[in-house]
N, C-alpha and C positions, 0 to 999 in steps of 0.2 A: 625480819620478812614483811614486806608490805603488800598489801592487797589494794587494788585499784577497782573502783567501781565505776562501771560505764553506764552512764545514763541514757537510756533509749529515749529518743522522742516519742511523746504520745501520738498514737495513730488516731486520726479524726477521719471517721468514716464519711464520705460524701454521700449524701442520699441520692438514690438512684430516680430515674425519672417516674418510674412506677410507684415508688414510695412517695414522691413529691404529689403525684396525681391522687394517690389514696388519702393523703393528708389534707389535700385541697378540698377532696369530696367530703370528707368528714367533718371539716370546718363549715363548709357551706350547708351541710346535713344539719349541723348544730345551729347555725345561725336561722336556718329556714323554720325548723320545728320551734325554737323560743321565739321567733317572731310571730308565728301563728299563734302559739299559747298566749303570748302577750296581747296579741289583738283580740283573741276570743276574751281574755280577762278583762280587757277594757271595755269591750262590747257588753258584758254583764255587768260590771262595776260601775261604770259612768252614770247610768240612769238612777242608781242609788245614791251616788254622791250629788247628782242634780237635785233628786229628791230630799236628801238631808240638808243641802244648802239653802234651798228654798224654803224649807221649814223653819229656817233661823234668820229670815229675812223679815223686815217691816212690811206693811200692808202696801206702802208705795213703790217698794223696790222688788217685790214679789213680780216674776214673770216679765222682767225688764232685760235689757241687754247685760246687766251685771250678773257676773258668775259667782262672786264672793260678796257675803253680807257686808254692808257698811258698818252696821252694829249688830252683833250676835244677840238675838232675841230669843233668849231661852225661856222667857214668859210665855211664848206661845204654846209650849207643852202645858203649862199651868192653865192656860185659858182653856185648852181642850179637855183637860182632866176635870174643870169646873163646869163644863157643858152638861146641862140637866140630862141624866140617863146614860151618860158615857161610861161611868163605873158599874152601872147595873148591866150594860151591854158586855163589858169586860168579864164581869162575874158569869153571866150566862155563857159566854164563849168558853170560859175555864170549864164550866160544869158540863157543857155539851160535848166538849172534845176530850176532857179528861175522863169523865164517866162512860162516854161511848167508847173510847179506846179500851178501857179496862174491861168492859162488857165484851168488845170484840175479841179480845186476847183470851178471855176466859172461856167463851163459848167457840171459839174457832180451833184452839189447840187439842182438844179431845177428837173432834172431827177429822181434822188433819192427821192425826196420830192413828186413827182408825183406817182411814184411806190409804195410808204409806204403809203401815205394818201389819194389818190384819188381813186375813184371807178369808173371804166370806161370799156368799152368792150375791151377786148384784153390785160387787164392788165398782166394777167399770161403769155400769149404768149410774151409779152415784155420783161417779167422778165426773160422768157426762152431764148429768144435772148440775152440778156445781159449775161447769164451764159454761153451760147454757144461761145460767143466771148471771154471769159476768157479762154475757153478750146482751142482757135484756137492759134496755135504757130505763131509768125510773119513770120518765114521763109516759111510758106506756100504761103503768098500772096507778098512776097518781090519783086518777078520778076515783075509782073503787076504794083506794086506801083512804082517800080523804072523806069519802062518804062514811066508811067504817068507823074512823076515828071521831068524826063529828056527831053522827047520828047515833052509833051503838055506845060509845064510851064518852063522848063529850069531852074530848081532851085537845080539841082545836084552841088556838090562843095560848097553848104552852109548847115546850120542846119536847115534852114525853112522846109524842108520836114518831120523833126522830131517834129518841134515845132507846126505848123499849125494844125495838126490832133488832138493834145491835147484840141484845142478848140472845139472840137465836143463831148467831154466826153471820160472817161476811164471805161472800163467794170468793173475792179477790184474796182475802187474807187466808182462807182455807187453802186454796189452790198454790199461793206461794209457799205457805208453811208446809204444805204436803210434799212440795218438790225439795224443801230442805231437809226434811225428815227421811227422805229415801237416801241422802248421804250418809245417814248414820249407819254403820254396820250392824247387820242382825245378831251377830256374834255377841255385842253387848247385852242385847235384850235376852238373848238364850241364856247366858251366864247368870243374869239376874233371877230369871225364872227357875234355873237349877238351884239357886241359892234360897228359893222359897218365895220369891216376890211375885205378887199377882200382877194383873195388867195394870191396875191403877197406881200401885207402889212403883212399879216399873217407870211408868210415866213421870211420877213426882221424882224418884230418885235417880233415875238414869238419863231419861230423854230430855227433860226440862234443862238440866245443867248444860247438856250437850247443845241444846237447840236455842241457847240465849241470843246468838246473832240474828238467826232467822226470826224469832220472837220480837227483838228489838226493831227489825226491818219493817214488819207488819205493824208494830205499833206506831213508828214514826209515819208511815204512809197513812194510817188511818187518822192520826193526830192532825196531820196537814191537811188530810181532805175534810174532816169535821171543822176545823178552824177556819178553813176558806170557804166552807159551804154557804152558798147564796140562795140556791134554789130551794132547800127544804125549810128554812126559816121563812122565807117569803111566803111559801104556801101555807105552813101550819101556823105561823106566829105574827104574820103581820098586822092582825087586828088588835094585838095586844102589845103596845110600845115596852111593856116591863118585861117582855119575854124576847126582845130583839137581842141578836148577837151582833158582834163588831162588824162582821162582814155586811149584814143588812143595814145596821145602824149607820154605818158609813156613807151609805146613799143618802139617808137623811140629813146627815151632817153636812155633806156637800151640797145639798139643795139649800140649806139654811145659811151656809157660808160661802155661796158661788162667787162672790167677788173677793174673798178673803182666801186667796190660794196659798198663803202661807200657812194658815191654820189647817187647811185641808190636807197639805203636805205633812203637817205635823202629826194630825190624825192617822194618816196613813202609815206613817213611820211607827207610831205606837201599835197599830194592828200588826205591821209586819215583824215587829222586834222578837215577841215570843218564838216565832216560828224560826227565825234565823237563829236565835240564841239555842233553842232545843236542838236543832241540826248541827250546831257548831261544837256543841258537848258530846252529841251522840253519833258524830259522822263516822267514827271508825267502826263501832258495831253495825252501822247502817250498811257502810260499804262492804264489810265482811259478810253480812247477811245476804245481800244482793249478789255478790259475786259467787258465792257458794250455792246459791239456789239454782236448781235446774241442772245439776251436774249429771244426775241420773233421769232417765225419762220414764 
């Protein structure tokens, strides 16, 4: 007994006009979105590429029509580092930004925790005062503050008038972290208190581990702001070159090398490099902290 197998031809479905139209729209949408993304990326990246390539050019080639260095002058960065005072400016910026960030986090976390999780009379008024401090420009109070630090404490010519106030909290950091702490369910805190934890121990053992993205966000915001601060060092440290930061010292460097644009670009790259590296390694925690902030009002 023999069996015969009949092979049926494969059916090829012809796309309908509606499917062809939907596929064409999806393709055009993909091309449009990626084109805009590529254009935006080039808009932000090309100035940095120009900056880096110019910093590696010779004195004669800098700011000419050439886009690529004829010879890669890596020695420009060595010349910048050998500039008198540059390493001191670098050290001052690290101390100002690093110590200021640590003091901001240590002083802002307890205040934000109290405003987010405690119920006390005047809490809304306290939050309103914090928000009002965010709206107050530093130029408004700079004259009385300068007179206080110069006449009463004699600390002008140093960075301490900029660092010491950060030990008493930062309005923007308090508000941002308070919004993040509102997203932590109160059930975790209630369970910790049932187990015998006090408010301080609950903050250390429960709240801080869960608030790491928010803390990382305010730390990065504060580090970037202090590293790039020009106004504060100009007011308090301009009379003492040994206390200058990179942001303020770069202006002096530019004035001394105004015809050597390759060295000016190299110094600018060295000033920007720490900020770019910090954001590159901490961008995940930064984005997570920012996106989760403000879920509750």
